[in-house]
Each structure stands twice: as structure tokens, then as C-alpha cells.
PyMOL Python script that loads the backbone (N, CA, C, O; Angstrom):
from pymol import cmd

cmd.read_pdbstr("""\
ATOM      1  N   MET A   1      -9.705  26.601  -6.890  1.00  0.00           N
ATOM      2  CA  MET A   1     -10.971  27.222  -7.220  1.00  0.00           C
ATOM      3  C   MET A   1     -11.698  27.627  -5.951  1.00  0.00           C
ATOM      4  O   MET A   1     -11.649  26.915  -4.948  1.00  0.00           O
ATOM      5  N   PRO A   2     -12.365  28.756  -5.990  1.00  0.00           N
ATOM      6  CA  PRO A   2     -13.110  29.190  -4.808  1.00  0.00           C
ATOM      7  C   PRO A   2     -14.387  28.373  -4.623  1.00  0.00           C
ATOM      8  O   PRO A   2     -14.939  27.829  -5.580  1.00  0.00           O
ATOM      9  N   SER A   3     -14.841  28.300  -3.381  1.00  0.00           N
ATOM     10  CA  SER A   3     -16.097  27.617  -3.060  1.00  0.00           C
ATOM     11  C   SER A   3     -17.175  28.665  -2.809  1.00  0.00           C
ATOM     12  O   SER A   3     -16.927  29.698  -2.187  1.00  0.00           O
ATOM     13  N   TYR A   4     -18.357  28.381  -3.296  1.00  0.00           N
ATOM     14  CA  TYR A   4     -19.486  29.290  -3.116  1.00  0.00           C
ATOM     15  C   TYR A   4     -20.625  28.545  -2.437  1.00  0.00           C
ATOM     16  O   TYR A   4     -20.824  27.355  -2.685  1.00  0.00           O
ATOM     17  N   CYS A   5     -21.367  29.229  -1.590  1.00  0.00           N
ATOM     18  CA  CYS A   5     -22.512  28.641  -0.898  1.00  0.00           C
ATOM     19  C   CYS A   5     -23.780  28.972  -1.672  1.00  0.00           C
ATOM     20  O   CYS A   5     -23.981  30.095  -2.135  1.00  0.00           O
ATOM     21  N   TYR A   6     -24.627  27.953  -1.796  1.00  0.00           N
ATOM     22  CA  TYR A   6     -25.890  28.125  -2.499  1.00  0.00           C
ATOM     23  C   TYR A   6     -27.041  27.597  -1.642  1.00  0.00           C
ATOM     24  O   TYR A   6     -26.856  26.693  -0.827  1.00  0.00           O
ATOM     25  N   ARG A   7     -28.212  28.161  -1.832  1.00  0.00           N
ATOM     26  CA  ARG A   7     -29.438  27.679  -1.194  1.00  0.00           C
ATOM     27  C   ARG A   7     -30.476  27.504  -2.293  1.00  0.00           C
ATOM     28  O   ARG A   7     -30.652  28.365  -3.155  1.00  0.00           O
ATOM     29  N   CYS A   8     -31.160  26.359  -2.237  1.00  0.00           N
ATOM     30  CA  CYS A   8     -32.214  26.086  -3.208  1.00  0.00           C
ATOM     31  C   CYS A   8     -33.534  26.613  -2.663  1.00  0.00           C
ATOM     32  O   CYS A   8     -33.898  26.325  -1.523  1.00  0.00           O
ATOM     33  N   LYS A   9     -34.246  27.380  -3.470  1.00  0.00           N
ATOM     34  CA  LYS A   9     -35.547  27.924  -3.062  1.00  0.00           C
ATOM     35  C   LYS A   9     -36.619  26.838  -3.025  1.00  0.00           C
ATOM     36  O   LYS A   9     -37.606  26.960  -2.300  1.00  0.00           O
ATOM     37  N   ASP A  10     -36.424  25.767  -3.813  1.00  0.00           N
ATOM     38  CA  ASP A  10     -37.421  24.693  -3.869  1.00  0.00           C
ATOM     39  C   ASP A  10     -37.272  23.706  -2.705  1.00  0.00           C
ATOM     40  O   ASP A  10     -38.228  23.483  -1.962  1.00  0.00           O
ATOM     41  N   CYS A  11     -36.107  23.125  -2.544  1.00  0.00           N
ATOM     42  CA  CYS A  11     -35.918  22.102  -1.508  1.00  0.00           C
ATOM     43  C   CYS A  11     -35.328  22.669  -0.216  1.00  0.00           C
ATOM     44  O   CYS A  11     -35.241  21.960   0.787  1.00  0.00           O
ATOM     45  N   GLU A  12     -34.930  23.921  -0.233  1.00  0.00           N
ATOM     46  CA  GLU A  12     -34.384  24.645   0.920  1.00  0.00           C
ATOM     47  C   GLU A  12     -33.082  24.048   1.457  1.00  0.00           C
ATOM     48  O   GLU A  12     -32.708  24.303   2.601  1.00  0.00           O
ATOM     49  N   GLU A  13     -32.405  23.271   0.653  1.00  0.00           N
ATOM     50  CA  GLU A  13     -31.113  22.712   1.045  1.00  0.00           C
ATOM     51  C   GLU A  13     -30.011  23.727   0.753  1.00  0.00           C
ATOM     52  O   GLU A  13     -30.129  24.545  -0.159  1.00  0.00           O
ATOM     53  N   GLN A  14     -28.948  23.661   1.533  1.00  0.00           N
ATOM     54  CA  GLN A  14     -27.783  24.506   1.319  1.00  0.00           C
ATOM     55  C   GLN A  14     -26.586  23.614   1.033  1.00  0.00           C
ATOM     56  O   GLN A  14     -26.479  22.513   1.574  1.00  0.00           O
ATOM     57  N   PHE A  15     -25.687  24.093   0.182  1.00  0.00           N
ATOM     58  CA  PHE A  15     -24.484  23.324  -0.133  1.00  0.00           C
ATOM     59  C   PHE A  15     -23.418  24.254  -0.660  1.00  0.00           C
ATOM     60  O   PHE A  15     -23.694  25.386  -1.056  1.00  0.00           O
ATOM     61  N   GLU A  16     -22.182  23.750  -0.656  1.00  0.00           N
ATOM     62  CA  GLU A  16     -21.046  24.478  -1.214  1.00  0.00           C
ATOM     63  C   GLU A  16     -20.660  23.852  -2.533  1.00  0.00           C
ATOM     64  O   GLU A  16     -20.722  22.634  -2.699  1.00  0.00           O
ATOM     65  N   GLN A  17     -20.263  24.687  -3.461  1.00  0.00           N
ATOM     66  CA  GLN A  17     -19.828  24.197  -4.763  1.00  0.00           C
ATOM     67  C   GLN A  17     -18.583  24.976  -5.171  1.00  0.00           C
ATOM     68  O   GLN A  17     -18.560  26.204  -5.089  1.00  0.00           O
ATOM     69  N   SER A  18     -17.561  24.270  -5.604  1.00  0.00           N
ATOM     70  CA  SER A  18     -16.349  24.916  -6.098  1.00  0.00           C
ATOM     71  C   SER A  18     -16.457  25.086  -7.604  1.00  0.00           C
ATOM     72  O   SER A  18     -16.770  24.145  -8.333  1.00  0.00           O
ATOM     73  N   HIS A  19     -16.194  26.299  -8.051  1.00  0.00           N
ATOM     74  CA  HIS A  19     -16.200  26.580  -9.484  1.00  0.00           C
ATOM     75  C   HIS A  19     -15.515  27.906  -9.747  1.00  0.00           C
ATOM     76  O   HIS A  19     -15.196  28.650  -8.820  1.00  0.00           O
ATOM     77  N   SER A  20     -15.296  28.191 -11.006  1.00  0.00           N
ATOM     78  CA  SER A  20     -14.661  29.426 -11.419  1.00  0.00           C
ATOM     79  C   SER A  20     -15.551  30.622 -11.060  1.00  0.00           C
ATOM     80  O   SER A  20     -16.767  30.482 -10.925  1.00  0.00           O
ATOM     81  N   ILE A  21     -14.946  31.769 -10.910  1.00  0.00           N
ATOM     82  CA  ILE A  21     -15.691  32.966 -10.552  1.00  0.00           C
ATOM     83  C   ILE A  21     -16.643  33.399 -11.668  1.00  0.00           C
ATOM     84  O   ILE A  21     -17.614  34.112 -11.417  1.00  0.00           O
ATOM     85  N   THR A  22     -16.365  32.970 -12.895  1.00  0.00           N
ATOM     86  CA  THR A  22     -17.207  33.371 -14.020  1.00  0.00           C
ATOM     87  C   THR A  22     -18.462  32.504 -14.162  1.00  0.00           C
ATOM     88  O   THR A  22     -19.359  32.838 -14.936  1.00  0.00           O
ATOM     89  N   VAL A  23     -18.530  31.392 -13.418  1.00  0.00           N
ATOM     90  CA  VAL A  23     -19.668  30.478 -13.510  1.00  0.00           C
ATOM     91  C   VAL A  23     -20.719  30.870 -12.472  1.00  0.00           C
ATOM     92  O   VAL A  23     -20.382  31.208 -11.338  1.00  0.00           O
ATOM     93  N   THR A  24     -21.983  30.822 -12.861  1.00  0.00           N
ATOM     94  CA  THR A  24     -23.089  31.042 -11.936  1.00  0.00           C
ATOM     95  C   THR A  24     -24.022  29.853 -12.027  1.00  0.00           C
ATOM     96  O   THR A  24     -24.539  29.543 -13.101  1.00  0.00           O
ATOM     97  N   LEU A  25     -24.240  29.179 -10.894  1.00  0.00           N
ATOM     98  CA  LEU A  25     -25.153  28.042 -10.876  1.00  0.00           C
ATOM     99  C   LEU A  25     -26.578  28.536 -10.730  1.00  0.00           C
ATOM    100  O   LEU A  25     -26.852  29.460  -9.963  1.00  0.00           O
ATOM    101  N   GLU A  26     -27.491  27.909 -11.477  1.00  0.00           N
ATOM    102  CA  GLU A  26     -28.898  28.285 -11.410  1.00  0.00           C
ATOM    103  C   GLU A  26     -29.793  27.108 -11.057  1.00  0.00           C
ATOM    104  O   GLU A  26     -30.839  27.284 -10.432  1.00  0.00           O
ATOM    105  N   ASP A  27     -29.380  25.895 -11.460  1.00  0.00           N
ATOM    106  CA  ASP A  27     -30.214  24.709 -11.260  1.00  0.00           C
ATOM    107  C   ASP A  27     -29.680  23.872 -10.108  1.00  0.00           C
ATOM    108  O   ASP A  27     -28.475  23.646  -9.999  1.00  0.00           O
ATOM    109  N   CYS A  28     -30.591  23.409  -9.241  1.00  0.00           N
ATOM    110  CA  CYS A  28     -30.228  22.616  -8.081  1.00  0.00           C
ATOM    111  C   CYS A  28     -29.935  21.180  -8.507  1.00  0.00           C
ATOM    112  O   CYS A  28     -30.755  20.544  -9.168  1.00  0.00           O
ATOM    113  N   HIS A  29     -28.769  20.675  -8.130  1.00  0.00           N
ATOM    114  CA  HIS A  29     -28.415  19.287  -8.461  1.00  0.00           C
ATOM    115  C   HIS A  29     -29.036  18.303  -7.471  1.00  0.00           C
ATOM    116  O   HIS A  29     -29.014  17.096  -7.712  1.00  0.00           O
ATOM    117  N   LEU A  30     -29.588  18.795  -6.368  1.00  0.00           N
ATOM    118  CA  LEU A  30     -30.189  17.918  -5.368  1.00  0.00           C
ATOM    119  C   LEU A  30     -31.638  17.567  -5.711  1.00  0.00           C
ATOM    120  O   LEU A  30     -32.040  16.407  -5.631  1.00  0.00           O
ATOM    121  N   CYS A  31     -32.416  18.587  -6.093  1.00  0.00           N
ATOM    122  CA  CYS A  31     -33.831  18.333  -6.382  1.00  0.00           C
ATOM    123  C   CYS A  31     -34.170  18.574  -7.852  1.00  0.00           C
ATOM    124  O   CYS A  31     -35.323  18.428  -8.256  1.00  0.00           O
ATOM    125  N   ALA A  32     -33.163  18.944  -8.655  1.00  0.00           N
ATOM    126  CA  ALA A  32     -33.331  19.233 -10.086  1.00  0.00           C
ATOM    127  C   ALA A  32     -34.232  20.432 -10.328  1.00  0.00           C
ATOM    128  O   ALA A  32     -34.834  20.549 -11.395  1.00  0.00           O
ATOM    129  N   GLY A  33     -34.330  21.327  -9.346  1.00  0.00           N
ATOM    130  CA  GLY A  33     -35.118  22.553  -9.526  1.00  0.00           C
ATOM    131  C   GLY A  33     -34.451  23.467 -10.534  1.00  0.00           C
ATOM    132  O   GLY A  33     -33.247  23.717 -10.459  1.00  0.00           O
ATOM    133  N   GLN A  34     -35.236  23.967 -11.479  1.00  0.00           N
ATOM    134  CA  GLN A  34     -34.718  24.825 -12.533  1.00  0.00           C
ATOM    135  C   GLN A  34     -34.722  26.285 -12.075  1.00  0.00           C
ATOM    136  O   GLN A  34     -35.774  26.816 -11.719  1.00  0.00           O
ATOM    137  N   GLY A  35     -33.559  26.937 -12.082  1.00  0.00           N
ATOM    138  CA  GLY A  35     -33.462  28.340 -11.714  1.00  0.00           C
ATOM    139  C   GLY A  35     -33.773  28.601 -10.246  1.00  0.00           C
ATOM    140  O   GLY A  35     -34.171  29.708  -9.884  1.00  0.00           O
ATOM    141  N   SER A  36     -33.598  27.602  -9.409  1.00  0.00           N
ATOM    142  CA  SER A  36     -34.006  27.722  -8.016  1.00  0.00           C
ATOM    143  C   SER A  36     -32.868  28.074  -7.054  1.00  0.00           C
ATOM    144  O   SER A  36     -33.098  28.215  -5.853  1.00  0.00           O
ATOM    145  N   LEU A  37     -31.653  28.217  -7.567  1.00  0.00           N
ATOM    146  CA  LEU A  37     -30.531  28.478  -6.674  1.00  0.00           C
ATOM    147  C   LEU A  37     -30.281  29.958  -6.482  1.00  0.00           C
ATOM    148  O   LEU A  37     -30.392  30.757  -7.412  1.00  0.00           O
ATOM    149  N   GLU A  38     -29.941  30.304  -5.248  1.00  0.00           N
ATOM    150  CA  GLU A  38     -29.466  31.646  -4.965  1.00  0.00           C
ATOM    151  C   GLU A  38     -28.158  31.520  -4.211  1.00  0.00           C
ATOM    152  O   GLU A  38     -28.020  30.679  -3.323  1.00  0.00           O
ATOM    153  N   ARG A  39     -27.210  32.348  -4.564  1.00  0.00           N
ATOM    154  CA  ARG A  39     -25.919  32.308  -3.885  1.00  0.00           C
ATOM    155  C   ARG A  39     -26.054  33.053  -2.574  1.00  0.00           C
ATOM    156  O   ARG A  39     -26.607  34.152  -2.529  1.00  0.00           O
ATOM    157  N   ILE A  40     -25.544  32.452  -1.503  1.00  0.00           N
ATOM    158  CA  ILE A  40     -25.618  33.098  -0.202  1.00  0.00           C
ATOM    159  C   ILE A  40     -24.211  33.420   0.269  1.00  0.00           C
ATOM    160  O   ILE A  40     -23.267  32.690  -0.034  1.00  0.00           O
ATOM    161  N   PRO A  41     -24.071  34.498   1.001  1.00  0.00           N
ATOM    162  CA  PRO A  41     -22.729  34.863   1.478  1.00  0.00           C
ATOM    163  C   PRO A  41     -22.191  33.799   2.434  1.00  0.00           C
ATOM    164  O   PRO A  41     -22.933  33.240   3.241  1.00  0.00           O
ATOM    165  N   SER A  42     -20.916  33.536   2.332  1.00  0.00           N
ATOM    166  CA  SER A  42     -20.293  32.585   3.248  1.00  0.00           C
ATOM    167  C   SER A  42     -19.318  33.350   4.131  1.00  0.00           C
ATOM    168  O   SER A  42     -18.743  34.358   3.720  1.00  0.00           O
ATOM    169  N   LEU A  43     -19.146  32.857   5.338  1.00  0.00           N
ATOM    170  CA  LEU A  43     -18.225  33.486   6.264  1.00  0.00           C
ATOM    171  C   LEU A  43     -16.804  33.085   5.919  1.00  0.00           C
ATOM    172  O   LEU A  43     -16.548  31.960   5.489  1.00  0.00           O
ATOM    173  N   THR A  44     -15.910  33.992   6.108  1.00  0.00           N
ATOM    174  CA  THR A  44     -14.504  33.693   5.904  1.00  0.00           C
ATOM    175  C   THR A  44     -14.050  32.764   7.002  1.00  0.00           C
ATOM    176  O   THR A  44     -14.335  32.993   8.177  1.00  0.00           O
ATOM    177  N   ARG A  45     -13.354  31.730   6.629  1.00  0.00           N
ATOM    178  CA  ARG A  45     -12.869  30.772   7.614  1.00  0.00           C
ATOM    179  C   ARG A  45     -11.527  31.239   8.146  1.00  0.00           C
ATOM    180  O   ARG A  45     -10.618  31.580   7.388  1.00  0.00           O
ATOM    181  N   ARG A  46     -11.426  31.247   9.464  1.00  0.00           N
ATOM    182  CA  ARG A  46     -10.187  31.665  10.090  1.00  0.00           C
ATOM    183  C   ARG A  46      -9.829  30.647  11.160  1.00  0.00           C
ATOM    184  O   ARG A  46     -10.664  30.262  11.979  1.00  0.00           O
ATOM    185  N   VAL A  47      -8.588  30.224  11.138  1.00  0.00           N
ATOM    186  CA  VAL A  47      -8.110  29.264  12.130  1.00  0.00           C
ATOM    187  C   VAL A  47      -7.270  30.026  13.136  1.00  0.00           C
ATOM    188  O   VAL A  47      -6.337  30.740  12.769  1.00  0.00           O
ATOM    189  N   THR A  48      -7.606  29.870  14.401  1.00  0.00           N
ATOM    190  CA  THR A  48      -6.851  30.513  15.465  1.00  0.00           C
ATOM    191  C   THR A  48      -6.220  29.444  16.330  1.00  0.00           C
ATOM    192  O   THR A  48      -6.891  28.516  16.781  1.00  0.00           O
ATOM    193  N   ILE A  49      -4.951  29.577  16.552  1.00  0.00           N
ATOM    194  CA  ILE A  49      -4.236  28.625  17.387  1.00  0.00           C
ATOM    195  C   ILE A  49      -3.952  29.313  18.716  1.00  0.00           C
ATOM    196  O   ILE A  49      -3.315  30.364  18.770  1.00  0.00           O
ATOM    197  N   HIS A  50      -4.438  28.697  19.776  1.00  0.00           N
ATOM    198  CA  HIS A  50      -4.198  29.228  21.107  1.00  0.00           C
ATOM    199  C   HIS A  50      -2.995  28.520  21.697  1.00  0.00           C
ATOM    200  O   HIS A  50      -2.977  27.296  21.821  1.00  0.00           O
ATOM    201  N   LYS A  51      -2.023  29.278  22.045  1.00  0.00           N
ATOM    202  CA  LYS A  51      -0.809  28.707  22.598  1.00  0.00           C
ATOM    203  C   LYS A  51      -0.892  28.822  24.113  1.00  0.00           C
ATOM    204  O   LYS A  51      -0.780  29.913  24.673  1.00  0.00           O
ATOM    205  N   THR A  52      -1.092  27.675  24.773  1.00  0.00           N
ATOM    206  CA  THR A  52      -1.257  27.696  26.218  1.00  0.00           C
ATOM    207  C   THR A  52       0.046  27.456  26.956  1.00  0.00           C
ATOM    208  O   THR A  52       0.214  27.928  28.081  1.00  0.00           O
ATOM    209  N   VAL A  53       0.960  26.739  26.351  1.00  0.00           N
ATOM    210  CA  VAL A  53       2.237  26.443  26.989  1.00  0.00           C
ATOM    211  C   VAL A  53       3.335  27.111  26.185  1.00  0.00           C
ATOM    212  O   VAL A  53       3.380  26.983  24.962  1.00  0.00           O
ATOM    213  N   ASN A  54       4.211  27.814  26.860  1.00  0.00           N
ATOM    214  CA  ASN A  54       5.249  28.566  26.164  1.00  0.00           C
ATOM    215  C   ASN A  54       6.577  27.815  26.270  1.00  0.00           C
ATOM    216  O   ASN A  54       7.428  28.176  27.083  1.00  0.00           O
ATOM    217  N   HIS A  55       6.757  26.777  25.458  1.00  0.00           N
ATOM    218  CA  HIS A  55       7.994  26.006  25.418  1.00  0.00           C
ATOM    219  C   HIS A  55       8.754  26.354  24.166  1.00  0.00           C
ATOM    220  O   HIS A  55       8.178  26.554  23.096  1.00  0.00           O
ATOM    221  N   LYS A  56      10.063  26.423  24.319  1.00  0.00           N
ATOM    222  CA  LYS A  56      10.903  26.581  23.144  1.00  0.00           C
ATOM    223  C   LYS A  56      11.122  25.201  22.548  1.00  0.00           C
ATOM    224  O   LYS A  56      11.143  24.206  23.272  1.00  0.00           O
ATOM    225  N   ALA A  57      11.286  25.135  21.240  1.00  0.00           N
ATOM    226  CA  ALA A  57      11.460  23.840  20.564  1.00  0.00           C
ATOM    227  C   ALA A  57      12.664  23.090  21.109  1.00  0.00           C
ATOM    228  O   ALA A  57      12.599  21.877  21.304  1.00  0.00           O
ATOM    229  N   GLY A  58      13.749  23.786  21.355  1.00  0.00           N
ATOM    230  CA  GLY A  58      14.949  23.143  21.871  1.00  0.00           C
ATOM    231  C   GLY A  58      14.718  22.513  23.236  1.00  0.00           C
ATOM    232  O   GLY A  58      15.244  21.439  23.527  1.00  0.00           O
ATOM    233  N   ASP A  59      13.922  23.188  24.080  1.00  0.00           N
ATOM    234  CA  ASP A  59      13.628  22.640  25.409  1.00  0.00           C
ATOM    235  C   ASP A  59      12.815  21.356  25.309  1.00  0.00           C
ATOM    236  O   ASP A  59      13.040  20.408  26.061  1.00  0.00           O
ATOM    237  N   VAL A  60      11.882  21.332  24.389  1.00  0.00           N
ATOM    238  CA  VAL A  60      11.057  20.136  24.190  1.00  0.00           C
ATOM    239  C   VAL A  60      11.913  18.977  23.711  1.00  0.00           C
ATOM    240  O   VAL A  60      11.748  17.849  24.176  1.00  0.00           O
ATOM    241  N   VAL A  61      12.823  19.244  22.785  1.00  0.00           N
ATOM    242  CA  VAL A  61      13.710  18.204  22.255  1.00  0.00           C
ATOM    243  C   VAL A  61      14.616  17.672  23.362  1.00  0.00           C
ATOM    244  O   VAL A  61      14.799  16.461  23.492  1.00  0.00           O
ATOM    245  N   LYS A  62      15.179  18.572  24.155  1.00  0.00           N
ATOM    246  CA  LYS A  62      16.052  18.148  25.256  1.00  0.00           C
ATOM    247  C   LYS A  62      15.302  17.269  26.247  1.00  0.00           C
ATOM    248  O   LYS A  62      15.841  16.266  26.715  1.00  0.00           O
ATOM    249  N   ALA A  63      14.076  17.630  26.568  1.00  0.00           N
ATOM    250  CA  ALA A  63      13.269  16.838  27.503  1.00  0.00           C
ATOM    251  C   ALA A  63      13.018  15.442  26.953  1.00  0.00           C
ATOM    252  O   ALA A  63      13.085  14.461  27.694  1.00  0.00           O
ATOM    253  N   HIS A  64      12.730  15.345  25.656  1.00  0.00           N
ATOM    254  CA  HIS A  64      12.492  14.028  25.049  1.00  0.00           C
ATOM    255  C   HIS A  64      13.768  13.197  25.014  1.00  0.00           C
ATOM    256  O   HIS A  64      13.725  11.983  25.208  1.00  0.00           O
ATOM    257  N   ILE A  65      14.888  13.836  24.769  1.00  0.00           N
ATOM    258  CA  ILE A  65      16.165  13.107  24.763  1.00  0.00           C
ATOM    259  C   ILE A  65      16.456  12.554  26.154  1.00  0.00           C
ATOM    260  O   ILE A  65      16.857  11.398  26.289  1.00  0.00           O
ATOM    261  N   GLU A  66      16.262  13.358  27.175  1.00  0.00           N
ATOM    262  CA  GLU A  66      16.491  12.897  28.547  1.00  0.00           C
ATOM    263  C   GLU A  66      15.557  11.742  28.903  1.00  0.00           C
ATOM    264  O   GLU A  66      15.971  10.773  29.539  1.00  0.00           O
ATOM    265  N   GLU A  67      14.312  11.852  28.491  1.00  0.00           N
ATOM    266  CA  GLU A  67      13.354  10.779  28.749  1.00  0.00           C
ATOM    267  C   GLU A  67      13.779   9.495  28.034  1.00  0.00           C
ATOM    268  O   GLU A  67      13.684   8.406  28.598  1.00  0.00           O
ATOM    269  N   ALA A  68      14.246   9.629  26.794  1.00  0.00           N
ATOM    270  CA  ALA A  68      14.697   8.458  26.035  1.00  0.00           C
ATOM    271  C   ALA A  68      15.923   7.833  26.692  1.00  0.00           C
ATOM    272  O   ALA A  68      16.043   6.608  26.728  1.00  0.00           O
ATOM    273  N   ARG A  69      16.836   8.657  27.214  1.00  0.00           N
ATOM    274  CA  ARG A  69      18.024   8.141  27.911  1.00  0.00           C
ATOM    275  C   ARG A  69      17.623   7.323  29.131  1.00  0.00           C
ATOM    276  O   ARG A  69      18.163   6.244  29.375  1.00  0.00           O
ATOM    277  N   LYS A  70      16.666   7.851  29.894  1.00  0.00           N
ATOM    278  CA  LYS A  70      16.189   7.133  31.077  1.00  0.00           C
ATOM    279  C   LYS A  70      15.559   5.797  30.675  1.00  0.00           C
ATOM    280  O   LYS A  70      15.778   4.778  31.329  1.00  0.00           O
ATOM    281  N   ASP A  71      14.773   5.812  29.590  1.00  0.00           N
ATOM    282  CA  ASP A  71      14.145   4.571  29.111  1.00  0.00           C
ATOM    283  C   ASP A  71      15.197   3.546  28.689  1.00  0.00           C
ATOM    284  O   ASP A  71      15.067   2.363  29.004  1.00  0.00           O
ATOM    285  N   VAL A  72      16.233   3.988  27.983  1.00  0.00           N
ATOM    286  CA  VAL A  72      17.294   3.085  27.528  1.00  0.00           C
ATOM    287  C   VAL A  72      18.032   2.513  28.727  1.00  0.00           C
ATOM    288  O   VAL A  72      18.328   1.319  28.772  1.00  0.00           O
ATOM    289  N   LYS A  73      18.331   3.372  29.703  1.00  0.00           N
ATOM    290  CA  LYS A  73      19.029   2.918  30.907  1.00  0.00           C
ATOM    291  C   LYS A  73      18.209   1.859  31.646  1.00  0.00           C
ATOM    292  O   LYS A  73      18.757   0.855  32.101  1.00  0.00           O
ATOM    293  N   GLU A  74      16.910   2.080  31.766  1.00  0.00           N
ATOM    294  CA  GLU A  74      16.018   1.118  32.428  1.00  0.00           C
ATOM    295  C   GLU A  74      15.957  -0.201  31.657  1.00  0.00           C
ATOM    296  O   GLU A  74      15.985  -1.275  32.258  1.00  0.00           O
ATOM    297  N   GLU A  75      15.875  -0.120  30.343  1.00  0.00           N
ATOM    298  CA  GLU A  75      15.843  -1.336  29.530  1.00  0.00           C
ATOM    299  C   GLU A  75      17.150  -2.122  29.645  1.00  0.00           C
ATOM    300  O   GLU A  75      17.130  -3.352  29.678  1.00  0.00           O
ATOM    301  N   LYS A  76      18.282  -1.422  29.705  1.00  0.00           N
ATOM    302  CA  LYS A  76      19.579  -2.091  29.882  1.00  0.00           C
ATOM    303  C   LYS A  76      19.627  -2.794  31.234  1.00  0.00           C
ATOM    304  O   LYS A  76      20.115  -3.920  31.334  1.00  0.00           O
ATOM    305  N   ARG A  77      19.122  -2.135  32.268  1.00  0.00           N
ATOM    306  CA  ARG A  77      19.103  -2.722  33.601  1.00  0.00           C
ATOM    307  C   ARG A  77      18.272  -3.999  33.607  1.00  0.00           C
ATOM    308  O   ARG A  77      18.685  -5.016  34.166  1.00  0.00           O
ATOM    309  N   LYS A  78      17.080  -3.938  32.972  1.00  0.00           N
ATOM    310  CA  LYS A  78      16.198  -5.110  32.904  1.00  0.00           C
ATOM    311  C   LYS A  78      16.869  -6.259  32.136  1.00  0.00           C
ATOM    312  O   LYS A  78      16.787  -7.421  32.536  1.00  0.00           O
ATOM    313  N   ALA A  79      17.523  -5.914  31.043  1.00  0.00           N
ATOM    314  CA  ALA A  79      18.187  -6.933  30.221  1.00  0.00           C
ATOM    315  C   ALA A  79      19.323  -7.594  30.977  1.00  0.00           C
ATOM    316  O   ALA A  79      19.510  -8.807  30.883  1.00  0.00           O
ATOM    317  N   SER A  80      20.089  -6.802  31.730  1.00  0.00           N
ATOM    318  CA  SER A  80      21.205  -7.389  32.473  1.00  0.00           C
ATOM    319  C   SER A  80      20.696  -8.266  33.603  1.00  0.00           C
ATOM    320  O   SER A  80      21.335  -9.267  33.928  1.00  0.00           O
ATOM    321  N   GLN A  81      19.560  -7.924  34.216  1.00  0.00           N
ATOM    322  CA  GLN A  81      18.976  -8.776  35.261  1.00  0.00           C
ATOM    323  C   GLN A  81      18.479 -10.086  34.661  1.00  0.00           C
ATOM    324  O   GLN A  81      18.610 -11.138  35.286  1.00  0.00           O
ATOM    325  N   GLU A  82      17.919 -10.038  33.477  1.00  0.00           N
ATOM    326  CA  GLU A  82      17.431 -11.255  32.825  1.00  0.00           C
ATOM    327  C   GLU A  82      18.579 -12.195  32.484  1.00  0.00           C
ATOM    328  O   GLU A  82      18.419 -13.414  32.543  1.00  0.00           O
ATOM    329  N   MET A  83      19.732 -11.643  32.127  1.00  0.00           N
ATOM    330  CA  MET A  83      20.879 -12.463  31.785  1.00  0.00           C
ATOM    331  C   MET A  83      21.445 -13.151  33.026  1.00  0.00           C
ATOM    332  O   MET A  83      21.954 -14.268  32.935  1.00  0.00           O
ATOM    333  N   VAL A  84      21.362 -12.500  34.175  1.00  0.00           N
ATOM    334  CA  VAL A  84      21.867 -13.063  35.427  1.00  0.00           C
ATOM    335  C   VAL A  84      20.985 -14.225  35.870  1.00  0.00           C
ATOM    336  O   VAL A  84      21.484 -15.218  36.400  1.00  0.00           O
ATOM    337  N   GLU A  85      19.726 -14.108  35.663  1.00  0.00           N
ATOM    338  CA  GLU A  85      18.778 -15.142  36.124  1.00  0.00           C
ATOM    339  C   GLU A  85      18.783 -16.307  35.252  1.00  0.00           C
ATOM    340  O   GLU A  85      18.047 -17.263  35.495  1.00  0.00           O
TER     341      GLU A  85
END
""", "prot")
cmd.dss("prot")
cmd.show_as("cartoon", "prot")
cmd.util.cbc("prot")
cmd.orient("prot")
């Protein structure tokens, strides 16, 4: 369901309400004002993703695998030293 923005003329509060396009709200649920609502235009929401680093997915995966290998190698080294002591 679409969301619509409303402003109450009595309490001057603004809110969004989701409802069918055929429904028109007239009464404020916040202050119980009768016939006090006016629908106000809402801005279209747009999400923009800024890509600052240009990595390919495969390169990222390879880097993580190499890092994990180094971590495993270090943990094995630590474990073998603990067994010697």
C-alpha cells in the first residue's frame, strides 16, 4: 500500500499513513480534529549508492582466502609451540 503524508490544520502535526488510493483521510487521529487533515505532497525517496572502491567480487574473495590461510598458518604455529612447551 502506498504511504501518504498528511498535516493537521488544528494541531499542525505531520504524519504518514499507508492506505489504499481510494481512501481519503479527513479526521486527525492525533488530536481528534474533525475534517482537519490535508494531504501534502511527499518527496520521492531515492537511494544512491556511492561506490568509492572499485573491487571485483573475485578479488575480494581471494584476499579473504589469503588472509584466512595466513591466520590458520599462524594458529598452527602457535599450537605446535604450545605442544613443545
